[in-house]
Backbone as CSV, one residue per row, in Angstrom:
resi,resn,N_x,N_y,N_z,CA_x,CA_y,CA_z,C_x,C_y,C_z
1,MET,-77.167,10.793,-6.616,-75.935,11.423,-7.082,-74.924,10.374,-7.538
2,ARG,-74.862,9.305,-6.740,-73.908,8.260,-7.085,-74.223,7.652,-8.443
3,SER,-75.547,7.422,-8.655,-75.930,6.819,-9.927,-75.609,7.745,-11.090
4,ARG,-75.723,9.076,-10.856,-75.395,10.026,-11.911,-73.896,10.031,-12.204
5,ARG,-73.073,9.902,-11.127,-71.627,9.846,-11.353,-71.255,8.586,-12.122
6,GLN,-71.903,7.483,-11.768,-71.649,6.239,-12.483,-72.047,6.362,-13.956
7,LEU,-73.210,7.044,-14.153,-73.658,7.243,-15.522,-72.676,8.110,-16.297
8,GLY,-72.133,9.135,-15.618,-71.158,10.007,-16.285,-69.918,9.243,-16.666
9,SER,-69.428,8.393,-15.743,-68.244,7.585,-16.063,-68.515,6.644,-17.222
10,TRP,-69.703,6.084,-17.211,-70.069,5.162,-18.286,-70.143,5.886,-19.627
11,LEU,-70.712,7.124,-19.591,-70.792,7.917,-20.815,-69.412,8.226,-21.367
12,ASP,-68.480,8.607,-20.472,-67.117,8.900,-20.924,-66.497,7.689,-21.603
13,GLY,-66.727,6.520,-21.003,-66.169,5.306,-21.582,-66.744,5.001,-22.943
14,MET,-68.061,5.171,-23.081,-68.699,4.894,-24.367,-68.261,5.882,-25.437
15,ILE,-68.100,7.153,-25.044,-67.627,8.148,-26.014,-66.249,7.772,-26.531
16,GLY,-65.403,7.282,-25.607,-64.067,6.843,-26.029,-64.131,5.689,-26.996
17,VAL,-65.051,4.742,-26.763,-65.193,3.596,-27.646,-65.630,4.034,-29.035
18,VAL,-66.635,4.917,-29.087,-67.134,5.379,-30.381,-66.073,6.159,-31.129
19,ALA,-65.355,7.031,-30.388,-64.299,7.812,-31.028,-63.218,6.899,-31.590
20,GLY,-62.873,5.875,-30.813,-61.867,4.932,-31.285,-62.328,4.172,-32.508
21,ALA,-63.603,3.772,-32.510,-64.132,3.046,-33.664,-64.161,3.917,-34.899
22,THR,-64.539,5.190,-34.716,-64.565,6.109,-35.860,-63.176,6.355,-36.398
23,LEU,-62.185,6.516,-35.499,-60.809,6.707,-35.934,-60.299,5.495,-36.672
24,ALA,-60.645,4.306,-36.161,-60.199,3.076,-36.823,-60.757,2.987,-38.232
25,ALA,-62.011,3.457,-38.395,-62.620,3.413,-39.728,-61.857,4.264,-40.718
26,SER,-61.232,5.312,-40.216,-60.528,6.213,-41.122,-59.097,5.802,-41.397
27,ILE,-58.477,5.014,-40.503,-57.067,4.715,-40.693,-56.760,3.239,-40.862
28,VAL,-57.752,2.357,-40.684,-57.445,0.934,-40.724,-56.973,0.488,-42.099
29,VAL,-57.434,1.181,-43.146,-57.005,0.825,-44.500,-56.299,2.018,-45.108
30,PRO,-55.000,2.171,-44.876,-54.285,3.318,-45.421,-54.275,3.296,-46.932
31,ASP,-54.367,4.478,-47.538,-54.388,4.600,-48.990,-52.984,4.856,-49.501
32,HIS,-52.397,3.824,-50.165,-51.048,3.954,-50.705,-51.082,4.236,-52.205
33,SER,-52.270,4.562,-52.726,-52.382,4.737,-54.170,-51.515,5.871,-54.685
34,PHE,-51.178,6.832,-53.794,-50.373,7.956,-54.225,-48.884,7.675,-54.108
35,ALA,-48.509,6.545,-53.495,-47.101,6.245,-53.246,-46.335,6.167,-54.555
36,GLN,-45.185,6.816,-54.603,-44.308,6.801,-55.771,-45.015,7.328,-57.020
37,GLU,-46.061,8.169,-56.828,-46.857,8.607,-57.970,-46.010,9.316,-59.023
38,SER,-45.050,10.129,-58.591,-44.269,10.916,-59.541,-43.211,10.086,-60.252
39,VAL,-42.954,8.879,-59.794,-41.929,8.042,-60.407,-42.464,6.643,-60.705
40,ALA,-43.769,6.529,-60.864,-44.366,5.207,-61.028,-45.389,5.181,-62.150
41,VAL,-45.548,3.974,-62.706,-46.629,3.697,-63.640,-47.712,2.960,-62.864
42,ARG,-48.931,3.473,-62.910,-50.058,2.831,-62.254,-50.904,2.117,-63.291
43,ALA,-51.005,0.804,-63.170,-51.882,0.033,-64.038,-53.223,-0.090,-63.334
44,VAL,-54.186,0.741,-63.739,-55.477,0.729,-63.078,-56.257,-0.519,-63.477
45,MET,-57.119,-0.961,-62.583,-57.954,-2.118,-62.872,-59.230,-1.639,-63.542
46,VAL,-59.567,-2.248,-64.671,-60.735,-1.834,-65.446,-61.711,-2.991,-65.577
47,LYS,-62.950,-2.639,-65.899,-63.967,-3.641,-66.173,-63.948,-3.936,-67.668
48,GLY,-64.106,-5.179,-68.019,-64.041,-5.551,-69.424,-62.611,-5.809,-69.856
49,GLU,-62.437,-6.182,-71.108,-61.124,-6.530,-71.621,-60.266,-5.287,-71.862
50,VAL,-58.954,-5.454,-71.708,-58.037,-4.351,-71.989,-57.860,-4.238,-73.507
51,PRO,-57.677,-3.007,-74.034,-57.535,-2.813,-75.494,-56.124,-3.086,-75.976
52,GLY,-55.711,-4.330,-75.877,-54.338,-4.680,-76.205,-53.967,-4.525,-77.661
53,GLU,-54.950,-4.543,-78.555,-54.663,-4.438,-79.991,-55.046,-3.078,-80.566
54,ASP,-55.347,-2.122,-79.687,-55.805,-0.823,-80.178,-55.189,0.326,-79.368
55,PRO,-54.038,0.842,-79.813,-53.418,1.964,-79.102,-54.258,3.234,-79.115
56,ASN,-55.236,3.326,-80.020,-56.076,4.520,-80.098,-57.429,4.344,-79.410
57,ALA,-57.601,3.272,-78.680,-58.875,3.035,-77.994,-59.165,4.153,-76.993
58,ALA,-60.432,4.520,-76.877,-60.826,5.605,-75.971,-60.472,5.291,-74.524
59,ALA,-60.396,4.013,-74.181,-60.099,3.628,-72.798,-58.754,4.161,-72.324
60,TRP,-57.813,4.355,-73.245,-56.494,4.843,-72.855,-56.554,6.278,-72.329
61,ASN,-57.586,7.019,-72.717,-57.719,8.396,-72.246,-58.297,8.484,-70.842
62,THR,-58.706,7.348,-70.280,-59.320,7.349,-68.956,-58.360,6.911,-67.850
63,VAL,-57.139,6.528,-68.213,-56.196,6.040,-67.204,-55.082,7.061,-67.002
64,PRO,-54.435,7.044,-65.823,-53.372,8.023,-65.550,-52.195,7.866,-66.503
65,VAL,-51.538,8.985,-66.781,-50.353,8.971,-67.636,-49.160,9.470,-66.833
66,SER,-48.036,8.805,-66.966,-46.787,9.224,-66.331,-45.761,9.455,-67.432
67,GLU,-44.891,10.431,-67.246,-43.873,10.738,-68.252,-42.483,10.611,-67.642
68,PHE,-41.574,9.952,-68.370,-40.245,9.683,-67.863,-39.188,10.195,-68.836
69,PRO,-38.100,10.749,-68.321,-37.031,11.251,-69.203,-36.219,10.115,-69.801
70,LEU,-35.696,10.358,-70.996,-34.827,9.406,-71.680,-33.508,10.081,-72.020
71,SER,-32.449,9.297,-72.093,-31.125,9.833,-72.431,-30.344,8.766,-73.185
72,PRO,-29.248,9.146,-73.831,-28.465,8.156,-74.575,-27.894,7.066,-73.667
73,GLN,-27.884,5.855,-74.154,-27.264,4.737,-73.453,-25.748,4.919,-73.478
74,VAL,-25.102,4.863,-72.299,-23.666,5.148,-72.228,-22.854,4.022,-71.590
75,HIS,-23.504,2.913,-71.238,-22.789,1.889,-70.469,-21.929,0.975,-71.321
76,TRP,-22.266,0.822,-72.600,-21.383,0.007,-73.443,-21.413,0.519,-74.882
77,ALA,-20.295,0.280,-75.563,-20.113,0.769,-76.936,-20.832,-0.154,-77.929
78,PRO,-21.156,0.391,-79.115,-20.991,1.798,-79.536,-22.070,2.697,-78.932
79,ARG,-21.718,3.953,-78.686,-22.617,4.910,-78.055,-22.933,6.044,-79.023
80,ILE,-23.941,6.819,-78.678,-24.248,8.048,-79.408,-24.447,9.157,-78.383
81,GLY,-24.219,10.390,-78.824,-24.290,11.512,-77.891,-25.653,12.140,-77.770
82,GLU,-26.532,11.850,-78.732,-27.870,12.455,-78.710,-28.883,11.473,-79.271
83,VAL,-30.088,11.501,-78.699,-31.149,10.600,-79.151,-32.379,11.412,-79.551
84,THR,-33.221,10.799,-80.347,-34.420,11.493,-80.826,-35.470,11.633,-79.741
85,ALA,-35.800,10.543,-79.082,-36.842,10.559,-78.047,-36.251,11.070,-76.729
86,LYS,-36.771,12.177,-76.261,-36.274,12.776,-75.020,-37.087,12.345,-73.797
87,SER,-38.282,11.812,-74.038,-39.123,11.343,-72.940,-40.153,10.376,-73.501
88,VAL,-40.793,9.648,-72.606,-41.826,8.700,-73.007,-42.987,8.789,-72.023
89,LYS,-44.187,8.828,-72.572,-45.396,8.803,-71.739,-45.882,7.364,-71.633
90,VAL,-46.306,6.990,-70.443,-46.668,5.596,-70.201,-48.041,5.519,-69.528
91,ARG,-48.866,4.643,-70.061,-50.171,4.341,-69.469,-50.277,2.829,-69.310
92,ALA,-51.087,2.379,-68.372,-51.240,0.937,-68.168,-52.588,0.629,-67.542
93,MET,-53.075,-0.562,-67.825,-54.328,-1.029,-67.223,-54.338,-2.548,-67.217
94,HIS,-55.182,-3.106,-66.363,-55.355,-4.562,-66.352,-56.790,-4.880,-65.947
95,ASP,-57.228,-6.082,-66.286,-58.591,-6.493,-65.972,-58.629,-7.625,-64.947
96,GLY,-57.507,-7.815,-64.264,-57.415,-8.921,-63.310,-56.756,-10.146,-63.905
97,GLN,-56.705,-10.202,-65.226,-56.076,-11.320,-65.930,-55.012,-10.830,-66.901
98,GLN,-55.392,-9.909,-67.778,-54.489,-9.389,-68.808,-53.999,-7.988,-68.438
99,LEU,-52.728,-7.735,-68.748,-52.096,-6.444,-68.512,-51.740,-5.806,-69.843
100,ALA,-52.011,-4.515,-69.990,-51.640,-3.775,-71.194,-50.892,-2.515,-70.787
101,ILE,-49.756,-2.273,-71.426,-48.930,-1.089,-71.165,-48.710,-0.378,-72.491
102,MET,-48.959,0.932,-72.513,-48.769,1.688,-73.748,-47.692,2.750,-73.585
103,LEU,-46.756,2.776,-74.538,-45.742,3.818,-74.628,-46.154,4.811,-75.705
104,GLU,-45.962,6.085,-75.423,-46.259,7.141,-76.384,-45.069,8.097,-76.422
105,TYR,-44.511,8.313,-77.623,-43.333,9.169,-77.717,-43.251,9.814,-79.095
106,ALA,-42.560,10.934,-79.148,-42.432,11.690,-80.393,-41.326,11.122,-81.270
107,ASP,-41.589,11.101,-82.579,-40.617,10.660,-83.577,-40.971,11.390,-84.876
108,PRO,-40.044,12.144,-85.444,-40.363,12.942,-86.633,-40.812,12.130,-87.842
109,SER,-40.417,10.859,-87.911,-40.765,10.060,-89.085,-41.033,8.619,-88.693
110,GLU,-41.870,7.970,-89.488,-42.121,6.541,-89.307,-41.134,5.759,-90.162
111,ASP,-40.399,4.853,-89.518,-39.384,4.080,-90.226,-39.518,2.604,-89.879
112,PRO,-39.160,1.714,-90.815,-39.292,0.275,-90.556,-38.537,-0.196,-89.317
113,ASP,-37.391,0.458,-89.024,-36.577,-0.010,-87.904,-36.847,0.752,-86.604
114,ASP,-37.884,1.550,-86.555,-38.295,2.144,-85.281,-38.628,1.022,-84.314
115,ALA,-38.243,1.191,-83.052,-38.438,0.118,-82.081,-38.599,0.699,-80.681
116,ALA,-39.162,-0.114,-79.801,-39.347,0.272,-78.405,-39.326,-0.982,-77.541
117,ALA,-38.984,-0.804,-76.275,-38.898,-1.964,-75.383,-39.233,-1.583,-73.945
118,LEU,-39.747,-2.572,-73.229,-39.938,-2.490,-71.784,-38.985,-3.481,-71.130
119,GLU,-38.537,-3.158,-69.936,-37.632,-4.047,-69.204,-38.087,-4.151,-67.760
120,PHE,-38.025,-5.369,-67.211,-38.417,-5.627,-65.829,-37.387,-6.531,-65.161
121,MET,-37.232,-6.386,-63.850,-36.470,-7.375,-63.099,-37.309,-8.642,-62.960
122,ILE,-36.640,-9.759,-62.729,-37.317,-11.034,-62.523,-37.099,-11.476,-61.079
123,GLY,-38.180,-11.706,-60.376,-38.059,-12.149,-58.989,-37.550,-11.044,-58.083
124,ASP,-36.876,-11.459,-56.996,-36.426,-10.512,-55.978,-34.975,-10.062,-56.156
125,LYS,-34.274,-10.636,-57.111,-32.865,-10.299,-57.263,-32.695,-8.991,-58.026
126,LYS,-31.921,-8.066,-57.439,-31.711,-6.764,-58.052,-30.842,-6.891,-59.303
127,ALA,-31.173,-6.081,-60.297,-30.430,-6.102,-61.557,-30.245,-4.676,-62.047
128,HIS,-29.164,-4.439,-62.774,-28.942,-3.129,-63.382,-29.852,-2.992,-64.594
129,PHE,-30.313,-1.746,-64.856,-31.227,-1.559,-65.988,-30.549,-1.789,-67.328
130,ALA,-29.222,-1.805,-67.368,-28.492,-2.087,-68.609,-28.396,-3.601,-68.822
131,HIS,-29.530,-4.203,-69.164,-29.602,-5.643,-69.464,-29.170,-6.519,-68.298
132,GLY,-29.263,-6.011,-67.066,-28.870,-6.818,-65.911,-27.374,-7.014,-65.790
133,GLN,-26.607,-6.135,-66.430,-25.150,-6.251,-66.398,-24.618,-6.147,-64.967
134,PRO,-23.750,-7.075,-64.539,-23.126,-6.943,-63.219,-22.345,-5.633,-63.124
135,MET,-22.542,-4.924,-62.036,-21.876,-3.649,-61.806,-21.234,-3.665,-60.422
136,ALA,-20.517,-2.592,-60.107,-19.922,-2.483,-58.782,-21.008,-2.583,-57.724
137,GLN,-20.804,-3.425,-56.737,-21.720,-3.641,-55.623,-23.062,-4.220,-56.074
138,MET,-23.106,-4.780,-57.257,-24.332,-5.410,-57.743,-23.968,-6.578,-58.629
139,GLU,-24.294,-7.779,-58.172,-23.936,-8.981,-58.920,-24.623,-9.031,-60.266
140,GLY,-25.843,-8.510,-60.304,-26.602,-8.555,-61.556,-27.549,-9.732,-61.579
141,GLY,-28.753,-9.473,-61.984,-29.753,-10.530,-62.057,-30.402,-10.559,-63.421
142,PRO,-31.233,-11.539,-63.681,-31.888,-11.637,-64.987,-32.943,-10.554,-65.159
143,VAL,-33.136,-10.134,-66.397,-34.187,-9.178,-66.709,-35.066,-9.749,-67.820
144,ASN,-36.301,-9.324,-67.822,-37.275,-9.712,-68.835,-37.527,-8.499,-69.728
145,ILE,-37.298,-8.641,-71.027,-37.411,-7.528,-71.976,-38.493,-7.837,-73.007
146,TRP,-39.410,-6.874,-73.190,-40.433,-6.979,-74.219,-40.045,-6.013,-75.334
147,TYR,-39.728,-6.539,-76.510,-39.153,-5.741,-77.604,-40.073,-5.729,-78.812
148,TRP,-40.461,-4.511,-79.216,-41.303,-4.327,-80.400,-40.517,-3.617,-81.491
149,LYS,-40.704,-4.067,-82.748,-40.070,-3.413,-83.892,-41.111,-3.216,-84.978
150,ASN,-41.113,-2.033,-85.564,-42.161,-1.665,-86.503,-42.273,-2.647,-87.667
151,LYS,-41.169,-2.948,-88.313,-41.233,-3.787,-89.517,-41.598,-5.237,-89.207
152,ASP,-41.386,-5.660,-87.964,-41.748,-7.028,-87.593,-43.211,-7.137,-87.171
153,ALA,-43.796,-5.986,-86.761,-45.209,-5.936,-86.353,-45.533,-6.955,-85.265
154,LYS,-44.597,-7.160,-84.363,-44.841,-8.075,-83.250,-43.890,-7.740,-82.111
155,VAL,-44.101,-8.405,-80.968,-43.254,-8.212,-79.789,-42.511,-9.498,-79.492
156,LEU,-41.228,-9.364,-79.187,-40.428,-10.506,-78.743,-40.312,-10.481,-77.224
157,ASP,-40.559,-11.617,-76.600,-40.391,-11.800,-75.169,-38.972,-12.329,-74.961
158,MET,-38.109,-11.538,-74.299,-36.689,-11.855,-74.255,-36.137,-11.819,-72.831
159,ASN,-34.932,-12.345,-72.671,-34.217,-12.317,-71.394,-32.769,-11.920,-71.600
160,ALA,-32.185,-11.371,-70.557,-30.759,-11.037,-70.578,-30.241,-11.053,-69.152
161,LYS,-28.933,-11.261,-69.031,-28.238,-11.173,-67.744,-26.830,-10.653,-68.021
162,GLY,-26.793,-9.437,-68.545,-25.518,-8.833,-68.888,-25.419,-8.548,-70.370
163,PHE,-24.425,-7.733,-70.742,-24.217,-7.351,-72.134,-23.935,-8.591,-72.989
164,GLY,-24.547,-8.635,-74.136,-24.288,-9.733,-75.065,-25.020,-11.014,-74.761
165,THR,-25.959,-10.990,-73.809,-26.659,-12.226,-73.452,-28.128,-12.207,-73.855
166,LEU,-28.558,-11.171,-74.559,-29.968,-11.033,-74.921,-30.414,-12.196,-75.805
167,LYS,-31.529,-12.825,-75.421,-31.994,-14.013,-76.141,-33.515,-14.090,-76.073
168,ALA,-34.125,-14.429,-77.204,-35.577,-14.595,-77.246,-35.976,-15.879,-76.536
169,GLN,-37.100,-15.835,-75.853,-37.606,-17.019,-75.168,-38.194,-18.004,-76.177
170,SER,-38.159,-19.274,-75.817,-38.794,-20.282,-76.662,-40.315,-20.176,-76.595
171,GLN,-40.810,-19.741,-75.438,-42.241,-19.534,-75.257,-42.536,-18.039,-75.303
172,GLN,-43.275,-17.620,-76.326,-43.585,-16.203,-76.502,-44.966,-15.896,-75.918
173,ASP,-44.985,-15.060,-74.873,-46.233,-14.768,-74.168,-46.745,-13.345,-74.389
174,VAL,-45.940,-12.488,-74.981,-46.288,-11.073,-75.098,-46.729,-10.744,-76.520
175,THR,-47.796,-9.971,-76.632,-48.246,-9.476,-77.928,-48.181,-7.950,-77.908
176,GLY,-48.292,-7.348,-79.085,-48.225,-5.898,-79.118,-48.567,-5.335,-80.479
177,LYS,-48.759,-4.025,-80.484,-49.077,-3.340,-81.730,-48.658,-1.884,-81.622
178,GLY,-48.113,-1.338,-82.723,-47.727,0.054,-82.766,-48.502,0.807,-83.820
179,VAL,-48.852,2.056,-83.512,-49.557,2.927,-84.456,-48.823,4.265,-84.509
180,TYR,-48.507,4.720,-85.728,-47.835,6.008,-85.904,-48.811,7.010,-86.480
181,GLN,-48.892,8.185,-85.832,-49.822,9.210,-86.294,-49.363,10.585,-85.821
182,ASN,-49.311,11.535,-86.740,-48.987,12.932,-86.411,-47.683,13.072,-85.622
183,GLY,-46.647,12.357,-86.070,-45.338,12.479,-85.434,-45.211,11.807,-84.093
184,THR,-46.116,10.880,-83.786,-46.108,10.209,-82.483,-46.329,8.713,-82.647
185,TRP,-45.517,7.948,-81.939,-45.717,6.506,-81.855,-46.527,6.173,-80.598
186,LYS,-47.479,5.265,-80.755,-48.174,4.650,-79.632,-48.000,3.146,-79.774
187,VAL,-47.350,2.551,-78.787,-47.052,1.123,-78.849,-47.619,0.439,-77.613
188,VAL,-48.441,-0.589,-77.831,-49.068,-1.310,-76.728,-48.453,-2.699,-76.596
189,PHE,-48.118,-3.066,-75.371,-47.620,-4.398,-75.031,-48.667,-5.073,-74.143
190,THR,-48.974,-6.338,-74.420,-49.997,-7.049,-73.654,-49.504,-8.435,-73.247
191,ARG,-49.775,-8.775,-71.995,-49.444,-10.113,-71.491,-50.305,-10.392,-70.270
192,SER,-50.449,-11.658,-69.920,-51.167,-11.992,-68.695,-50.350,-11.524,-67.491
193,LEU,-51.032,-11.219,-66.406,-50.346,-10.751,-65.211,-49.335,-11.777,-64.710
194,THR,-49.686,-13.033,-64.776,-48.796,-14.095,-64.311,-48.683,-15.172,-65.383
195,THR,-47.563,-15.874,-65.341,-47.348,-17.009,-66.247,-46.811,-18.174,-65.416
196,GLY,-46.647,-19.302,-66.065,-46.104,-20.455,-65.363,-44.590,-20.490,-65.329
197,ASP,-43.944,-19.517,-65.971,-42.481,-19.509,-66.083,-41.895,-18.403,-65.206
198,VAL,-41.756,-18.674,-63.919,-41.282,-17.648,-62.981,-39.788,-17.379,-63.130
199,ASP,-39.067,-18.262,-63.806,-37.625,-18.072,-63.982,-37.302,-17.099,-65.107
200,HIS,-38.224,-16.937,-66.051,-37.949,-16.092,-67.214,-38.922,-14.928,-67.377
201,ASP,-40.106,-15.052,-66.797,-41.127,-14.020,-66.947,-41.332,-13.254,-65.645
202,THR,-41.434,-11.948,-65.758,-41.793,-11.135,-64.607,-43.244,-11.416,-64.239
203,GLN,-43.494,-11.585,-62.950,-44.844,-11.842,-62.462,-45.397,-10.562,-61.828
204,PHE,-46.596,-10.183,-62.233,-47.208,-8.953,-61.742,-48.273,-9.292,-60.705
205,LYS,-47.994,-8.952,-59.460,-48.940,-9.200,-58.374,-49.609,-7.882,-58.002
206,PRO,-50.917,-7.772,-58.235,-51.604,-6.513,-57.933,-51.334,-6.038,-56.508
207,GLY,-50.998,-4.758,-56.410,-50.699,-4.155,-55.114,-49.229,-4.052,-54.806
208,GLU,-48.372,-4.764,-55.546,-46.938,-4.751,-55.285,-46.198,-3.880,-56.302
209,PHE,-45.184,-3.148,-55.811,-44.338,-2.343,-56.690,-43.205,-3.203,-57.241
210,ILE,-42.943,-3.056,-58.542,-41.790,-3.686,-59.161,-41.051,-2.608,-59.956
211,ASN,-39.922,-2.972,-60.554,-39.140,-2.012,-61.347,-39.454,-2.144,-62.830
212,ILE,-39.396,-1.003,-63.515,-39.626,-0.975,-64.961,-38.682,0.047,-65.594
213,ALA,-38.216,-0.241,-66.802,-37.362,0.687,-67.550,-37.811,0.676,-69.011
214,PHE,-37.361,1.696,-69.769,-37.823,1.882,-71.142,-36.645,2.105,-72.091
215,ALA,-36.833,1.717,-73.330,-35.831,1.971,-74.370,-36.546,2.285,-75.682
216,ILE,-35.994,3.254,-76.425,-36.576,3.688,-77.693,-35.469,3.781,-78.740
217,TRP,-35.760,3.324,-79.963,-34.828,3.440,-81.085,-35.491,4.219,-82.221
218,ASP,-34.800,5.255,-82.708,-35.225,5.945,-83.914,-34.541,5.242,-85.085
219,GLY,-35.316,4.503,-85.875,-34.748,3.684,-86.940,-34.591,4.398,-88.267
220,LYS,-34.505,5.719,-88.254,-34.343,6.476,-89.497,-33.018,6.108,-90.176
221,LYS,-33.076,5.936,-91.493,-31.859,5.625,-92.243,-31.168,6.911,-92.664
222,LEU,-29.898,7.029,-92.318,-29.117,8.220,-92.640,-28.610,8.165,-94.088
223,GLU,-28.037,9.279,-94.564,-27.499,9.321,-95.927,-26.377,8.310,-96.115
224,SER,-25.689,8.003,-95.029,-24.597,7.023,-95.105,-25.107,5.598,-95.269
225,GLY,-26.420,5.434,-95.030,-26.989,4.099,-95.108,-27.141,3.451,-93.746
226,ASP,-26.470,4.013,-92.740,-26.593,3.486,-91.387,-27.899,3.948,-90.750
227,LEU,-28.333,3.208,-89.749,-29.507,3.616,-88.993,-29.094,4.640,-87.935
228,LYS,-29.950,5.614,-87.693,-29.634,6.649,-86.713,-29.426,6.047,-85.338
229,GLU,-30.281,5.099,-84.968,-30.152,4.420,-83.675,-30.394,2.937,-83.866
230,LYS,-29.502,2.127,-83.329,-29.641,0.675,-83.428,-28.832,0.026,-82.322
231,GLY,-29.203,-1.184,-81.961,-28.448,-1.917,-80.944,-28.290,-1.125,-79.661
232,SER,-27.032,-0.920,-79.248,-26.758,-0.195,-78.006,-26.936,1.313,-78.159
233,GLN,-27.102,1.778,-79.382,-27.324,3.197,-79.643,-28.827,3.476,-79.557
234,LYS,-29.253,3.935,-78.416,-30.689,4.068,-78.160,-30.936,5.046,-77.018
235,ALA,-32.197,5.441,-76.883,-32.636,6.266,-75.753,-33.127,5.331,-74.656
236,VAL,-32.655,5.551,-73.440,-33.015,4.663,-72.338,-33.410,5.464,-71.101
237,SER,-34.067,4.785,-70.192,-34.351,5.334,-68.868,-33.646,4.473,-67.836
238,SER,-33.592,4.956,-66.623,-33.154,4.118,-65.507,-34.373,3.386,-64.971
239,TRP,-34.211,2.692,-63.864,-35.352,1.997,-63.269,-36.342,3.004,-62.685
240,TRP,-37.629,2.747,-62.937,-38.713,3.436,-62.270,-39.598,2.386,-61.608
241,TYR,-40.756,2.794,-61.141,-41.630,1.863,-60.436,-42.894,1.575,-61.247
242,PHE,-43.409,0.361,-61.040,-44.637,-0.071,-61.700,-45.517,-0.778,-60.674
243,ARG,-46.811,-0.517,-60.741,-47.739,-1.155,-59.799,-49.064,-1.438,-60.486
244,ALA,-49.441,-2.693,-60.497,-50.780,-3.073,-60.941,-51.704,-2.920,-59.744
245,GLU,-52.707,-2.078,-59.869,-53.569,-1.801,-58.724,-54.397,-3.028,-58.359
246,PRO,-54.588,-3.259,-57.065,-55.408,-4.387,-56.620,-56.890,-4.057,-56.765
247,PRO,-57.763,-5.065,-56.630,-59.206,-4.788,-56.655,-59.573,-3.827,-55.523
248,PRO,-60.670,-3.087,-55.666,-61.079,-2.147,-54.617,-61.252,-2.843,-53.282
249,ASP,-60.826,-2.177,-52.213,-60.954,-2.693,-50.859,-62.028,-1.876,-50.149
250,TYR,-63.157,-2.516,-49.860,-64.278,-1.812,-49.245,-64.332,-1.981,-47.734
251,SER,-63.277,-2.512,-47.146,-63.300,-2.751,-45.703,-63.421,-1.450,-44.909
252,ALA,-62.868,-0.347,-45.447,-62.974,0.932,-44.737,-64.427,1.344,-44.588
253,TYR,-65.231,1.090,-45.646,-66.645,1.423,-45.561,-67.343,0.554,-44.527
254,LEU,-66.925,-0.699,-44.409,-67.504,-1.587,-43.413,-67.236,-1.071,-42.013
255,TYR,-65.988,-0.658,-41.759,-65.660,-0.122,-40.444,-66.434,1.169,-40.166
256,ALA,-66.605,1.990,-41.183,-67.368,3.223,-41.002,-68.815,2.913,-40.658
257,ALA,-69.387,1.914,-41.350,-70.764,1.530,-41.057,-70.895,0.988,-39.637
258,LEU,-69.907,0.208,-39.210,-69.922,-0.303,-37.845,-69.838,0.832,-36.830
259,ALA,-69.013,1.839,-37.137,-68.883,2.981,-36.233,-70.197,3.742,-36.122
260,VAL,-70.872,3.931,-37.263,-72.160,4.624,-37.246,-73.190,3.811,-36.471
261,GLY,-73.194,2.504,-36.701,-74.116,1.645,-35.964,-73.866,1.685,-34.477
262,LEU,-72.580,1.689,-34.088,-72.227,1.747,-32.670,-72.665,3.067,-32.060
263,ALA,-72.493,4.155,-32.833,-72.915,5.464,-32.338,-74.423,5.512,-32.139
264,ALA,-75.179,4.912,-33.081,-76.633,4.889,-32.944,-77.058,4.074,-31.725
265,ALA,-76.387,2.924,-31.539,-76.697,2.101,-30.363,-76.350,2.836,-29.079
266,PHE,-75.261,3.561,-29.095,-74.837,4.355,-27.943,-75.907,5.395,-27.585
267,GLN,-76.427,6.103,-28.598,-77.461,7.099,-28.346,-78.723,6.454,-27.784
268,PHE,-79.082,5.296,-28.327,-80.269,4.603,-27.851,-80.137,4.239,-26.377
269,VAL,-78.984,3.712,-25.994,-78.755,3.310,-24.602,-78.770,4.522,-23.676
270,ILE,-78.170,5.631,-24.116,-78.130,6.851,-23.306,-79.541,7.356,-23.041
271,ILE,-80.322,7.438,-24.103,-81.704,7.927,-23.935,-82.488,7.029,-23.006
272,ARG,-82.289,5.740,-23.164,-83.017,4.793,-22.317,-82.628,4.949,-20.856
273,LYS,-81.339,5.114,-20.582,-80.881,5.265,-19.211,-81.375,6.584,-18.610
274,LEU,-81.354,7.652,-19.417,-81.831,8.941,-18.932,-83.314,8.876,-18.584
275,ARG,-84.081,8.233,-19.453,-85.512,8.093,-19.174,-85.761,7.263,-17.928
276,LYS,-84.938,6.210,-17.772,-85.083,5.342,-16.610,-84.734,6.089,-15.333
277,GLY,-83.674,6.963,-15.431,-83.275,7.745,-14.268,-84.352,8.729,-13.851
278,ARG,-85.016,9.325,-14.836,-86.066,10.274,-14.523,-87.268,9.597,-13.891
279,SER,-87.554,8.379,-14.346,-88.723,7.669,-13.820,-88.533,7.226,-12.383
280,THR,-87.246,7.117,-11.931,-86.984,6.710,-10.550,-86.766,7.942,-9.684
């Protein structure tokens, strides 16, 4: 009887160990992929090169799309009361080295002065989305701006730290291409995830959330000869979130395999002890 009680206690202990191991397999690697999903751009990791020069590549249809509202810029003059682009759809992907981000938005006409831009904070210092302009309770930090214009057919890598400070970098690291079709612009921006210039370039570390903002200009020429949107007259967003996904983490599967192995070993030991008990 005593040996049976000891065996029962031992069984209870082993069941607890297996249960704990199985639970650990399920929670040791929490899945944060859904975090900030409704307010974030997810740059999925893909195999092969990113289609940085092809906004119509089929690969863009395989990655998640997020849509963000746009409104007129109101922080500094001159302002406008209404903008053409009311929202922008954003997709992103990376291959571990190169990052590609595509903006897609409606525009009734293709014009030479149509333009679009991405904006990021640099480093850990918080900045206002309006070019890093110092605001109440915010000193203001530098921002990195990627600016594309249709007639230039290229992207400028720029910096700003407040109104009137926008300046192109001496080292241009960003490339891009825009395609207009059926009343829609698709503009792709491409750059390496990291550069050697941490003071001027935003660094993208897979797995970490950073801030991103968008700006769109409808460059249609009005009857007066002026452009409908130019300079500070543009459609903008506030800060949202951006995350380059890290490589797959298979450690959860390893823990699950260990739990299954432990359970099998547990069953083997139980059967052996039961057989031994019967033989005595």
